[in-house]
DOFIMAR-65932 format. One line per 4 residues: their letters; for each residue x, y, z of C-alpha. Coordinates in nm, 3 decimals, decimal comma. Layout:
BEGIN
a	X:Y:Z | ... $
This chain:
BEGIN
xxxx	11,488:6,927:10,562 | 11,492:7,306:10,544 | 11,280:7,499:10,794 | 11,072:7,799:10,710 $
xxxx	11,195:8,134:10,836 | 10,930:8,361:10,985 | 10,963:8,721:10,867 | 10,755:8,995:11,026 $
xxxx	10,715:9,302:10,807 | 10,475:9,571:10,697 | 10,279:9,520:10,375 | 10,512:9,763:10,193 $
xxxx	10,822:9,571:10,303 | 10,659:9,240:10,211 | 10,601:9,374:9,859 | 10,971:9,465:9,839 $
xxxx	11,071:9,117:9,957 | 10,853:8,959:9,687 | 11,003:9,194:9,427 | 11,366:9,136:9,532 $
xxxx	11,357:8,758:9,585 | 11,058:8,631:9,384 | 11,218:8,286:9,350 | 11,156:8,231:9,723 $
xxxx	10,781:8,237:9,660 | 10,743:8,003:9,364 | 10,564:7,671:9,400 | 10,868:7,474:9,286 $
xxxx	11,194:7,582:9,447 | 11,544:7,467:9,367 | 11,773:7,355:9,654 | 11,902:7,632:9,876 $
xxxx	11,620:7,880:9,812 | 11,503:8,031:10,141 | 11,171:7,912:10,278 | 11,006:8,231:10,401 $
xxxx	10,677:8,264:10,585 | 10,567:8,629:10,588 | 10,362:8,781:10,870 | 10,219:9,129:10,831 $
xxxx	10,271:9,379:11,110 | 10,135:9,728:11,150 | 10,215:10,002:11,394 | 10,031:9,820:11,671 $
xxxx	10,151:9,570:11,933 | 10,182:9,206:11,838 | 10,304:8,887:12,002 | 10,553:8,627:11,883 $
xxxx	10,566:8,304:12,085 | 10,456:8,479:12,405 | 10,678:8,785:12,361 | 10,498:9,120:12,335 $
xxxx	10,646:9,350:12,072 | 10,559:9,718:12,038 | 10,641:9,874:11,700 | 10,776:10,229:11,707 $
xxxx	10,722:10,413:11,380 | 11,005:10,651:11,291 | 11,104:10,829:10,973 | 11,399:10,742:10,755 $
xxxx	11,388:11,075:10,567 | 11,023:11,061:10,453 | 10,991:10,683:10,461 | 10,810:10,538:10,765 $
xxxx	11,004:10,247:10,913 | 10,960:10,049:11,232 | 11,180:10,017:11,535 | 11,069:9,784:11,814 $
xxxx	11,032:9,778:12,190 | 11,046:9,444:12,371 | 11,007:9,484:12,745 | 11,266:9,737:12,861 $
xxxx	11,464:9,721:12,535 | 11,402:9,950:12,236 | 11,585:9,918:11,904 | 11,570:10,195:11,644 $
xxxx	11,797:10,230:11,345 | 11,764:10,411:11,012 | 11,586:10,708:11,168 | 11,610:11,084:11,157 $
xxxx	11,276:11,170:11,320 | 11,058:11,031:11,599 | 10,718:11,187:11,665 | 10,604:11,278:12,015 $
xxxx	10,345:10,998:12,005 | 10,610:10,739:11,921 | 10,854:10,878:12,181 | 10,595:10,790:12,446 $
xxxx	10,631:10,423:12,348 | 11,007:10,443:12,408 | 11,010:10,630:12,739 | 11,085:10,405:13,034 $
xxxx	11,314:10,178:12,832 | 11,612:10,061:13,029 | 11,819:10,000:12,714 | 11,789:10,201:12,392 $
xxxx	11,973:10,130:12,067 | 11,970:10,429:11,834 | 12,144:10,517:11,508 | 12,412:10,786:11,487 $
xxxx	12,555:10,773:11,138 | 12,811:11,054:11,142 | 12,873:11,409:11,261 | 12,754:11,586:10,947 $
xxxx	12,385:11,626:10,868 | 12,237:11,336:10,673 | 11,906:11,318:10,490 | 11,780:11,005:10,667 $
xxxx	11,985:10,938:10,982 | 12,051:11,107:11,314 | 12,387:11,277:11,347 | 12,593:11,208:11,657 $
xxxx	12,466:11,522:11,831 | 12,105:11,455:11,729 | 12,128:11,099:11,860 | 12,277:11,218:12,190 $
xxxx	11,999:11,476:12,227 | 11,732:11,215:12,147 | 11,885:10,967:12,392 | 11,890:11,229:12,666 $
xxxx	11,527:11,322:12,595 | 11,416:10,957:12,607 | 11,602:10,895:12,937 | 11,699:10,530:12,895 $
xxxx	11,938:10,400:13,159 | 12,185:10,322:12,880 | 12,186:10,403:12,510 | 12,400:10,226:12,253 $
xxxx	12,462:10,413:11,929 | 12,467:10,198:11,618 | 12,452:10,226:11,238 | 12,777:10,419:11,261 $
xxxx	12,975:10,532:10,959 | 13,354:10,540:10,940 | 13,303:10,917:10,910 | 13,211:10,935:11,279 $
xxxx	13,570:10,878:11,390 | 13,763:10,623:11,591 | 13,571:10,433:11,856 | 13,796:10,534:12,145 $
xxxx	13,797:10,901:12,047 | 13,419:10,921:12,010 | 13,360:10,735:12,339 | 13,547:11,013:12,523 $
xxxx	13,292:11,266:12,394 | 12,980:11,079:12,505 | 12,781:11,126:12,826 | 12,828:10,845:13,079 $
xxxx	12,509:10,659:12,989 | 12,567:10,664:12,611 | 12,812:10,428:12,441 | 12,901:10,326:12,090 $
xxxx	12,785:9,977:12,000 | 13,035:9,746:11,835 | 13,043:9,418:11,648 | 13,002:9,132:11,891 $
xxxx	12,834:9,339:12,163 | 12,591:9,127:12,364 | 12,336:9,253:12,613 | 12,164:9,073:12,899 $
x	11,804:9,184:12,915 $
């Protein structure tokens, strides 16, 4: 027996999910089709099984997307702009995950220097940079350039929160 997968997304993202995988929402499904239960979220706090989640709206070029704060942990990827109002939701995080695609300017992602500046402004105890392109450079070389409380994330990284 296949279990339903809960997916939390904005109305716009739910429309995209319906458009991209319409066969998951038909009345009669063939074996192996995902069973998805959609839940709409907005840029306001919500709770999943007793866990409070605070959405953080950021821009991916001109497209609003959500990052999330759960307790002292904030996760933001696919961003190149965070408003002052949304920064207030992040401040006080102990752990921040933030995208840093490459060194060169990109239309929809923070560069390495922009991500470092944002991390320093938000003052998390530790920031992990993610959504990294091969254009950023070798892990060991980039790590030498980073302030002490900023590190590159890597596949398999686990955090205790």
